[in-house]
SEMI-724877 format. One line per 8 residues: number of its first residue (from 1); their letters; for each residue y, z, x of C-alpha. Coordinates in nm, 2 decimals, padded with zeros to 4 digits. Layout:
BEGIN
NUM	a	Y Z X | ...
This chain:
BEGIN
1	xxxxxxxx	07.21 09.91 13.62 | 07.43 09.65 13.85 | 07.79 09.69 13.70 | 07.71 09.29 13.48 | 07.48 09.53 13.30 | 07.68 09.81 13.25 | 07.95 09.59 13.19 | 07.76 09.39 12.91
9	xxxxxxxx	07.67 09.76 12.73 | 08.03 09.87 12.73 | 08.22 09.51 12.55 | 07.90 09.54 12.30 | 07.98 09.92 12.21 | 08.33 09.82 12.17 | 08.27 09.47 11.96 | 08.02 09.71 11.75
17	xxxxxxxx	08.27 09.98 11.70 | 08.53 09.73 11.62 | 08.31 09.56 11.35 | 08.23 09.88 11.13 | 08.55 10.04 11.17 | 08.75 09.75 11.05 | 08.50 09.72 10.76 | 08.66 10.07 10.68
25	xxxxxxxx	08.81 10.08 10.31 | 09.22 10.24 10.36 | 09.16 10.49 10.09 | 08.85 10.59 10.30 | 09.01 10.56 10.63 | 09.10 10.98 10.59 | 08.82 11.12 10.47 | 08.60 11.00 10.76
33	xxxxxxxx	08.84 11.13 11.04 | 08.66 11.43 11.10 | 08.31 11.26 11.00 | 08.48 11.03 11.29 | 08.57 11.29 11.56 | 08.15 11.37 11.59 | 08.15 11.10 11.69 | 08.42 11.05 11.93
41	xxxxxxxx	08.29 11.43 12.08 | 07.95 11.18 12.19 | 08.22 10.98 12.39 | 08.33 11.29 12.57 | 08.01 11.40 12.66 | 07.89 11.04 12.75 | 08.19 11.07 13.01 | 08.11 11.40 13.09
49	xxxxxxxx	07.82 11.24 13.22 | 07.91 10.94 13.40 | 08.14 11.16 13.63 | 07.90 11.39 13.74 | 07.62 11.09 13.77 | 07.96 10.90 13.97 | 07.84 10.68 14.28 | 08.22 10.53 14.31
57	xxxxxxxx	08.53 10.53 14.24 | 08.52 10.32 13.93 | 08.27 10.52 13.80 | 08.49 10.84 13.84 | 08.76 10.67 13.66 | 08.57 10.47 13.36 | 08.47 10.90 13.28 | 08.76 11.02 13.27
65	xxxxxxxx	08.92 10.76 13.08 | 08.66 10.81 12.81 | 08.66 11.17 12.87 | 09.07 11.11 12.81 | 09.05 10.91 12.51 | 08.75 11.10 12.30 | 09.02 11.43 12.38 | 09.23 11.23 12.20
73	xxxxxxxx	09.09 11.14 11.89 | 08.93 11.42 11.85 | 09.26 11.63 11.85 | 09.47 11.39 11.68 | 09.12 11.32 11.39 | 09.13 11.71 11.38 | 09.54 11.70 11.31 | 09.51 11.40 11.03
81	xxxxxxxx	09.24 11.54 10.89 | 09.40 11.90 10.83 | 09.70 11.72 10.71 | 09.50 11.59 10.47 | 09.35 11.95 10.35 | 09.75 12.03 10.28 | 09.79 11.81 10.02 | 09.58 11.96 09.81
89	xxxxxxxx	09.64 12.30 09.88 | 09.96 12.42 09.57 | 10.21 12.51 09.65 | 10.39 12.90 09.50 | 10.68 12.77 09.34 | 10.96 12.91 09.34 | 11.12 13.15 09.05 | 11.44 13.07 08.97
97	xxxxxxxx	11.55 13.47 08.99 | 11.44 13.43 09.33 | 11.17 13.72 09.27 | 10.80 13.76 09.42 | 10.57 13.61 09.20 | 10.35 13.89 09.01 | 09.97 14.02 09.19 | 09.79 13.80 08.94
105	xxxxxx	09.97 13.44 09.00 | 10.07 13.49 08.62 | 10.30 13.50 08.33 | 10.48 13.73 08.12 | 10.13 13.75 07.94 | 10.03 14.03 07.76
């Protein structure tokens, strides 16, 4: 493929990606982060393929940028997902007497 075709595919992919992501409501953004990690994995794979078949420095740079951005997005996505899931975990409340909670997790029932 020539440079104009590759640039056209890149611009169209960026435009479609922007349009799809901008339509996601903010309430669904964080839960979708774990799903988009797979998409960023595909971006990394594409970058590796581009670097593997690169004939000139421009293709090397574009592949490296794709790999770097994919890695940043994957790590960030897992961090956001972990933080989101941490919001739903039950935190142990400290006892007023400073002692350890009983192993059955409960009160003083008989």
